[in-house]
C-alpha positions as CSV (number, residue, x, y, z in Angstrom):
1,M,14.0,8.6,-6.8
2,K,13.0,5.1,-7.8
3,V,9.4,4.1,-8.1
4,E,8.6,0.4,-8.4
5,A,5.2,-1.1,-9.2
6,T,4.2,-4.0,-7.0
7,A,2.1,-7.1,-7.6
8,L,-1.0,-5.0,-6.8
9,P,-1.7,-2.3,-9.4
10,G,-1.5,1.2,-7.8
11,V,0.5,0.0,-4.8
12,L,4.0,1.5,-5.3
13,L,7.3,1.0,-3.5
14,I,9.3,4.2,-3.5
15,E,13.0,4.7,-2.8
16,P,13.8,8.4,-2.3
17,R,17.2,9.6,-3.4
18,V,19.3,9.9,-0.2
19,F,22.3,12.3,0.1
20,G,24.6,11.2,2.9
21,D,28.1,11.7,4.3
22,S,29.9,11.2,7.6
23,R,27.6,13.7,9.2
24,G,24.4,12.0,8.4
25,Y,21.9,12.1,5.5
26,F,19.2,14.2,3.8
27,F,16.3,13.2,1.6
28,E,13.0,14.6,0.4
29,S,10.3,12.5,1.9
30,W,7.7,14.3,-0.2
31,N,7.9,16.8,-3.1
32,R,4.7,17.0,-5.1
33,Q,6.5,18.0,-8.4
34,R,9.2,15.3,-8.2
35,Y,6.6,12.6,-7.4
36,R,4.4,13.8,-10.3
37,E,7.4,13.6,-12.6
38,Q,7.6,9.9,-11.6
39,G,3.9,9.4,-12.3
40,V,2.8,9.6,-8.7
41,E,0.0,12.2,-8.8
42,I,-1.5,12.4,-5.4
43,D,-2.6,15.2,-3.0
44,F,-2.5,14.8,0.7
45,V,-4.7,16.5,3.3
46,Q,-3.5,14.9,6.6
47,D,-0.2,13.7,8.1
48,N,-0.1,11.2,11.0
49,L,2.5,9.7,13.3
50,S,2.2,6.4,15.2
51,Y,4.7,5.2,17.8
52,S,4.6,1.5,18.8
53,E,6.7,-1.1,20.6
54,R,8.0,-4.4,19.3
55,G,5.2,-6.9,18.6
56,V,2.4,-4.3,18.1
57,L,0.3,-5.0,15.1
58,R,-2.0,-2.3,13.7
59,G,-4.6,-3.1,11.1
60,L,-5.9,-4.1,8.7
61,H,-7.7,-0.8,8.5
62,C,-9.8,0.8,5.7
63,Q,-12.4,3.5,5.6
64,Q,-15.3,3.6,3.2
65,P,-16.6,6.0,2.1
66,Y,-13.8,8.7,2.2
67,G,-11.2,6.1,1.2
68,Q,-7.7,7.1,2.2
69,G,-4.6,6.8,0.0
70,K,-1.5,6.6,2.2
71,L,2.2,7.2,1.7
72,V,3.8,5.4,4.6
73,Q,7.4,5.3,5.9
74,V,9.3,4.5,9.1
75,L,11.2,7.3,10.8
76,E,12.7,5.1,13.6
77,G,12.8,1.3,13.7
78,E,11.3,-1.3,11.3
79,V,7.9,-2.6,10.4
80,F,6.4,-5.3,8.3
81,D,3.9,-3.3,6.2
82,V,0.9,-4.9,4.4
83,A,-1.6,-3.7,1.8
84,V,-4.6,-5.9,0.9
85,D,-6.9,-5.2,-2.1
86,I,-10.5,-5.2,-0.8
87,R,-12.1,-3.5,-3.7
88,R,-15.3,-5.3,-4.7
89,G,-14.9,-6.5,-8.4
90,S,-11.1,-6.1,-8.5
91,P,-9.1,-8.7,-10.4
92,T,-6.7,-8.8,-7.4
93,F,-9.4,-8.8,-4.7
94,G,-8.0,-10.4,-1.5
95,K,-4.4,-10.3,-2.7
96,S,-1.8,-8.6,-0.7
97,V,1.7,-7.0,-0.9
98,S,4.0,-6.9,2.1
99,V,7.4,-5.1,2.5
100,Y,9.7,-4.3,5.3
101,L,10.0,-0.5,5.8
102,S,12.7,0.9,8.1
103,A,14.5,4.0,9.1
104,E,17.6,2.3,7.6
105,N,16.2,1.4,4.1
106,R,14.1,4.7,4.0
107,R,11.6,3.0,1.6
108,Q,8.1,4.3,1.3
109,L,4.9,2.5,0.2
110,Y,2.0,4.2,-1.4
111,I,-1.3,2.4,-0.8
112,P,-4.2,3.8,-2.8
113,P,-7.8,4.2,-1.6
114,G,-9.7,0.9,-1.5
115,F,-7.0,-1.2,0.1
116,A,-6.8,-2.3,3.7
117,H,-3.6,-1.4,5.4
118,G,-1.7,-2.6,8.5
119,F,1.8,-3.1,9.9
120,G,3.6,-5.0,12.6
121,V,6.6,-3.7,14.5
122,T,9.7,-5.9,14.2
123,S,12.2,-3.6,16.0
124,P,12.3,-2.6,19.7
125,H,10.1,0.3,18.7
126,A,8.9,2.2,15.5
127,L,7.9,5.7,14.6
128,F,5.6,5.3,11.6
129,S,4.6,8.2,9.4
130,Y,1.8,8.4,6.9
131,K,0.4,11.1,4.6
132,C,-3.3,10.6,3.8
133,T,-5.3,11.7,0.8
134,D,-8.5,12.2,2.9
135,A,-9.2,13.0,6.5
136,Y,-9.8,10.4,9.1
137,H,-13.6,9.6,9.4
138,P,-13.9,7.1,12.4
139,E,-17.5,6.5,11.6
140,C,-16.5,5.1,8.2
141,E,-13.6,2.9,9.4
142,F,-13.7,-0.8,9.5
143,T,-11.1,-3.5,10.3
144,V,-10.3,-6.7,8.3
145,L,-9.1,-9.4,10.6
146,W,-5.3,-9.4,10.6
147,N,-5.1,-13.2,10.6
148,D,-8.0,-13.9,8.2
149,P,-7.1,-17.4,6.9
150,A,-8.3,-16.6,3.4
151,L,-5.7,-13.8,3.2
152,A,-2.8,-16.1,4.2
153,L,-0.7,-13.3,5.4
154,E,2.7,-14.4,6.9
155,W,3.2,-11.9,9.7
156,P,6.7,-12.1,11.3
157,I,5.1,-11.6,14.7
158,A,3.9,-14.8,16.6
159,N,1.7,-13.3,19.3
160,P,1.0,-9.6,18.4
161,S,-0.2,-7.0,20.7
162,L,-3.6,-5.8,19.3
163,S,-6.1,-3.1,20.0
164,D,-9.7,-4.0,20.8
165,K,-10.6,-2.7,17.4
166,D,-8.1,-5.1,15.7
167,V,-9.1,-8.1,17.8
168,K,-12.7,-7.5,16.6
169,G,-11.8,-7.3,12.9
170,L,-13.9,-9.3,10.5
171,R,-12.8,-11.8,8.0
172,L,-13.0,-10.3,4.5
173,Q,-15.8,-12.7,3.5
174,D,-17.9,-11.6,6.5
175,I,-17.8,-7.9,5.6
176,P,-21.1,-6.9,3.8
177,P,-20.3,-6.3,0.2
178,D,-21.9,-2.8,0.3
179,R,-19.3,-1.8,2.9
180,L,-16.4,-2.6,0.6
181,P,-14.9,-0.1,-1.8
182,V,-15.8,-0.7,-5.5
183,Y,-13.1,-1.3,-8.1
184,V,-13.0,1.1,-11.0
185,A,-11.0,0.0,-14.0
186,P,-8.2,2.4,-15.0
């Protein structure tokens, strides 16, 4: 397994070791001990699956309190995945990391609590999997506007299909500071 730091401290790109032959492949998508050996010490309490068609964009979501760390991967198809640091006081506040995740490249992205997360589907469909470090608390969730000009995200989807929740997202500067997670220096 290869674990690579990204431009945002705490956000990790993970490439599991894949064993394959003419019959197919096998890999461990999660093994607490192996991940801990690589310095990834996280515990999960909930698994989620999301199925979406091409052009669907979901996000940028965060919940505060009860911040969720997420280990995300694509089981079918491909997505453009984005993490944005929205922790008040962080030296990387408003900065983002984006990667393509696909069933073919089998990469995973770990997004710690305090980051907004979203993805856009770039294949005909995508089955998206994520493990969460806290349960979903809909009363604590909020949405950062996917096309907030201050974030300057370069989504590869011209006219995305959005939920009502995502259409009503707020620009990061319009979210009351007390709603944002707080940065805690390591």
